[in-house]
N, C-alpha and C positions, 0 to 999 in steps of 0.2 A: 460431478459427472454430468455431461449434457447428451441430448439425443435428438435426433431430427424426426419429425412427424410430417410427412409431405415436404412443404417447403418453410416450415416453422422450426426454429431451435428451442426446445425445452430444457430447463435445468433441474437436476434432481435436487430434492431437499436435502440431500447429503452435504451441500454446499453451505447450509447454514441459513439462518435469517439475517436480516439487514444489519442488526445492531451487532451480531456475531462477527459478520464480515468487516464492518466499520472498525470494531475493536481489534480484529486480527491485523487489519491493515496497519493501524497505529503501532501496534506492538512490533511488526515487522520492521516498520521504518526506524523505531526507537533502537531495536537491537541492532540494526545496521549502522545506526550512527553511533553508537555507543562502541560498536566493534572496531571503529575507525577512530575512536578517541575524539570525537567531534562534539562540540557543544550545539545546542539548537541554534544558537546565533551563528556558529560557523557554518552549519549546513545551510542555514537560511542565505547567507552570504554566497556561497558555492552555488545555490541554486536560483539566485536571485529572487529569494521569497522574503516575506516578513518573519521575525521569528515567532510571533504569535501564531502564524499560519503553521509553522512546524509543531508547535505546542498543541494546537487544536487538532491536527492530524494525529499526533501520537495518543492524544485522549480520546479519539474518536469522535470528536465534536464536529468536525468538518471532513468531507471527502473531496479528493482531488478530482480535477478534471484529468482526462487522458493526457493532455499536454503537461500538466503538472507532474503526473508520473514519469513522464519522459525525462523532464527536468530533474526530478529527484533521481532518477537512474543516473543521469549523467553526473550529478553533484556526489553522488555515492559511488561511482564507477562500477555500476552494475546495470544490466539490462532490465529494462521495464518488464520484460518476461519474467526474469528470475525474481523480481519483487513480487509479482502477482502469483507465481508459482509457490513462494515461501507463504503467502498469505493463505492460498488453498491448503498447503501442507498443515499449517497451523489450525485451520478449521476443522481439518480431518482428525487431528490428534485428540 
């Protein structure tokens, strides 16, 4: 949950801490990949990534840039918004 105070946007602690968000992002990418029967190598090829990048994302070792989230969405056939929505839902569960 986020809220504005004056001209600043603040995020509620309900969103979780950094590690929790990173782990949730990786889990979402892995779930989406597996739901489409894609290997890490196949997803990497579709998104023009290195396979190790996908592995690092799924393990929460590395966090993507905004551009990479858009490329992941394109490779998975899902909007970047939907990816982030699923991450947020996973954090709240």
